[in-house]
C-alpha positions in Angstrom: 0.2 0.1 -0.2 1.2 3.5 -1.2 1.9 6.4 1.5 -1.4 7.9 0.0 -3.3 5.9 0.5 -2.0 5.0 4.3 -2.5 8.6 5.2 -5.7 8.1 4.0 -6.6 5.3 5.8 -4.9 6.9 9.0 -7.9 10.3 8.6 -10.4 8.1 7.9 -9.2 5.8 11.0 -8.8 8.7 13.3 -12.4 10.3 12.3 -14.6 7.3 12.9 -12.4 7.4 16.8 -13.1 10.5 17.1 -16.6 9.8 16.3 -18.3 7.1 18.4 -16.2 9.1 21.3 -17.8 12.9 20.7 -21.7 10.6 20.3 -20.3 8.7 23.4 -19.5 12.2 25.1 -22.5 13.8 23.4 -24.8 11.1 25.4 -23.4 12.2 28.2 -24.2 16.4 28.7 -27.2 17.1 30.8 -29.1 18.6 27.6 -29.1 15.8 25.3 -31.9 16.6 22.8 -30.5 19.4 22.3 -27.6 16.2 21.0 -29.9 14.5 18.9 -28.2 16.5 15.7 -24.2 15.9 16.6 -25.0 12.0 17.5 -26.8 11.6 14.6 -24.4 12.9 12.6 -21.5 11.1 14.4 -22.8 8.1 14.1 -23.2 8.1 10.6 -19.7 9.7 9.8 -18.1 6.9 11.8 -20.0 4.7 9.8 -19.2 5.9 6.3 -15.6 6.7 7.3 -14.9 2.6 9.0 -17.7 1.5 5.5 -14.7 3.7 3.4 -11.4 2.6 5.1 -12.1 -1.4 4.3 -13.0 -0.1 0.8 -9.7 1.3 0.2 -7.3 -0.8 2.4 -8.7 -3.7 0.2 -8.1 -1.7 -3.0 -11.6 -2.1 -3.8 -12.9 0.2 -6.9 -16.0 1.2 -5.2 -13.3 2.4 -2.5 -13.3 5.4 -5.0 -16.7 6.0 -5.6 -17.5 6.0 -1.6 -14.5 9.1 -1.5 -17.1 11.5 -1.9 -19.8 10.7 0.5 -17.4 10.0 2.9 -16.3 14.0 2.4 -19.8 15.3 1.8 -21.0 13.9 5.3 -17.7 14.4 7.4 -18.3 18.1 6.3 -21.6 18.0 7.6 -20.4 16.7 10.6 -17.6 19.0 11.3 -19.4 21.4 10.5 -21.7 20.0 13.0 -19.5 19.0 15.7 -17.8 23.1 15.1 -21.5 24.2 16.7 -20.3 22.9 19.8 -16.8 24.2 20.5 -17.5 24.9 24.1 -17.1 21.0 23.9 -13.7 19.7 23.6 -15.1 16.0 22.2 -17.0 18.2 19.9 -14.2 20.7 18.6 -11.9 17.2 18.5 -14.7 16.1 16.9 -14.4 18.8 14.3 -11.2 18.8 14.3 -11.0 15.3 12.8 -13.8 15.3 10.0 -11.8 18.4 8.8 -8.7 16.4 8.1 -11.4 13.2 6.6 -12.7 15.2 4.8 -9.0 17.2 3.5 -7.4 13.1 2.9 -10.9 12.1 0.3 -11.0 15.2 -1.4 -7.4 14.5 -2.0 -7.4 11.4 -2.8 -11.0 11.5 -5.6 
């Protein structure tokens, strides 16, 4: 596997971890109802990043097809998490999502 794929896989896997952590932390917030959009996007983003990572790792031509969708979901999740910048887990998730979006776009 070349370095471009490795950096993409690193960004995808880091985004999965950040989104899972953020969703779990959001569930512990006092106003969970306010965090529902964030939790939902965290889960969607973690899932699409994990699937994209698996397909890219195995060299599937379908991995290329997912990169655009993955970048879009990462952008949406990063934008939502950025609204909650006073929460460390959301800020770290937004940063991971932005890095992943950039890596997906670079690999397209």
